[in-house]
N, C-alpha and C positions, 0 to 999 in steps of 0.2 A: 567195210573190211579197213586193214591199214598195208601200210606199206613198211617190210621188216626188210633194213641193212645191217652189213656186216656179218651174218651168221657164216660160218663155212660152209662152201656148194651154193651159194648164192653167189647169180651175176651181178654185174654195180650194178645195175638200176635196180635192186632189192626184187620181192618178192610180195604180191598180194596174202593174204592171209586173214582170216577172222580173227576178231577179238571182241572179248568180253571187258564189262568195265563195269567197274564198282557203285553201286548206286548212295547217294546220297541224297536225301531229303530233308526239308526243314520240318520236325517236330517242334508243336507248342506243346509243353508241359502246362496241365491247369487244375487250379486246385479249386474246389469249391468253387468252382467256376470265377475263377480270378489267376490271369496265365502270369506265368512266374516267371519261365524262360522257355527261349524258343532254341536247341540243340541239330546240329544238321549230322545225322545220323544214317546207318542202315536200316532199311524199314522192313524190320523182323523180331520176334520174340519183343514186341514195344511197350507190353502190359509189364515182360519185367524189368525194360529198361525204366522205366515210367517209374515204379517201386524200388529199387535198387538206386536210381537219383535222389528221390527224398528222403531213405535210409542213411545213404553216404554223406548227403549234405546237411545231414541233420535238421529236414522239416519232419521227420517223425523221428520216434526213438523205437519202438517196435513196428513190425508186417499187421499187428492187429488194430494201428492205427489210420490205415488204408483202410475204407469202406468195403474198394472198390473201384475198378480201371476199366473203363473205356474205351475206344478207338476212334474216331471221325475222320472221313475225307475231309480238311480243307475247302471252304469257298475259295476257288484260285481269282474272285474278280474281290471278294471280300477281303483276299489275306492280302492284294495285290503282287501276287507270282506271276513270275515271267510265263509265256505261255510254254506248257509243256514240262512245268517245275512242280509235280506233286507234292502238298503238304498234310501233313498227318496232326491235328489234336488228342492229345491223351489227357483227360478226363481223371482225374483223381479225387472222389471223393474221400477225406479225411477228419480224423475227429477233432470236438471244435479244439481242443486243448491245443493241437498241430496247427489248426488253423487261425488261434489266435497268437501262436509264436510266429504265426508266418506273416501274417499283418505287421505285428509291431516291426519286423526286421525290414521289410518294406519302408516303414515310415521311415525306419532309421536310415537308409540308403537314400531314401529321396531329403533327406536333410541336411546330411555331412556332403562337405568337399571330397571330390575325390584325391584317394593320394595317386594316383597313374600306376602304381602297382598290378598288374593282373588283370585290371578292369575290374576290383573290387572297389568300394567305398573308403576304406580304412586297414591302416597298419593289423590292425585287430582283427580284423572281417579277413584274415589269411589263417586265423586259424591252424597253426603252426603245433599249438601243442594240445593234441587232443589227451584224454583222459588214458592214465596209465595201464592194459590191458592186466586182465586177472594170471595170475601162477598156472603155467598151467606144466604138466608131471611129464607132458608128450612130447612137446615142443623139439627137443632134441634129437628126436626121431625122426624130424624130416632134414636130415643127411644127403649128401652127397649121393649114392646110389639114389636114393627116393626122387632126389632130385631131378637127374638125369636120365629117369627111368620116363620119368611124367612127360621132359622135353622130347624127348624120343617119340611119341605115341603122338606130339602136339602137330606135327603138318598133317596127319593122316588125318587129323579131326577138324579140318580147314577147307574143308569144299569151295565154298565162295572164292576165296583169296588163291587157292588154283587155279581156277581160271582165270581171274583179274590180279592176282599179286600185288592188290595196294590194301588188304582189310589186316588189321591186326586182333588179337586172338587173347581173352583169361578163358583159363582153366582152372577144373578145381581137381585135385587129387589128395587121394587117402595118403598114409603115411607112408604105407610102402612102394605108390609113388604109380599106383595107377588111376589113369584118367576114369574121371567119372562125367564129366562133361565140359563142353566146347562152345563160349558162345562170340562171335564175330563182329566186327563192327570198323568199319572207318576209321573209328575213334578209338585209341586205346580206354579212355575213360567211360564213354559208352560200353567197348566192350568189358569193363570191369565194370560198371552199376548192371549192365543184364546178366553177368552173372552173381552179381550181388543181392539181384531181385530174382532168378529163379535161387537161390541157394535160403533166401528170406522163405518164398512160398512153398519151400518143400521142405521147412523147419530143418535144416542142417547147416545153420550158422555157427551153432554150436559145438558141432561134430566135430574132433580132430581129422585135422588135411590143414593144405596148404595152396596158395594160389599161383598159380603158372600166369608170365604175360609175357609176348613178344615185343615189348620194350626193354625201355630203360626204366630204374625206380627212381621216379620224381617224385616228388615229397607229396604232389595231391593225391598220388593212387596210395602211397605209403597211408597218406591219410584218412581215405575212405577204408582203405582196408583196417584199419587200428580202429575209425570211428563206427561200424558196425561190430568187430568185438573177433573180429580173423587173426590169426596170430602168427601165421607164416605166410612171407612172400615169397617166391623166385623169378628171376627176370632174364631175360636173352641178354641184355646190354646191362654196363654198368650203372648203378644209382648215379644221383647226383649228390654234391654233398650235403645240402640240404636234405634230402631224398634219406640218408642215413640219419641224421640229426633229430629228424622225426619218428622215424624205428624206434632208436634210442629212447628218445623221449616216452614212446610210449609202452616200450616193450617187447615190439614186433624183428621176428626173427627174418635176416632180411638177407638172399643169397641173390646174387650178381654174375654177370658175364659167364652166364650157364649154359657153356657149348663145350662139349663130349669131347675128350676126357676130361674137364676142368672146369670147375667152380671155383668161385670168390664168397664167402661167406663174412660179408661184413658187420651183422648184428649177430649176436648167438641167441 
């Protein structure tokens, strides 16, 4: 129970109300037995999250490079987690080629002096120049009516956020703006990775459509979309200047400030 103040009709001493908080647990991403990263995430659809992270971070080139994902609860004592905090290990079996590349990346990280930017090991590791996307003859159809139609249906597809008010969403919409799938998470990056994993599992990464996000269009979100070949992105808030620059370099159509009846096309 929480005490709420300031609503019309409430007494000065407030009122007790039940409250629902979003879950946020540590998720260890383990590739062929080697732990690579620990992310704080909402504990649902973690198999999609693990696959989407591996694809959007360039660990895998294709979904077929992942031979399987298994989830295990972490041993709290071995993981040094405080009492009451659950941890999850997502174990991915990946192809030898992908694993060799990952091991090389880990050796490179260990051997470099940090530059202090975003927690990566060098300026080059920011990877702000993704390969340019192929031309799509349909991308112009990701227009304002389609974008606003998709956003109009987003709130109804966020049941966890309706209860907690603290989760981001990533959705997949078709060219007419019909919303097909929505993922929720405490982190906007995680929500996008869950969506990418779902699209990869469903074999839909190549189909015409666009991503919508309940966040700003920051450079790393744009980069994740471009890296897996997604050609259009729409966000409810404004993009950053670097996000626009990365979208221009990648040839990704970018909408921002998508709040009916308005939207801004930053990169056509």
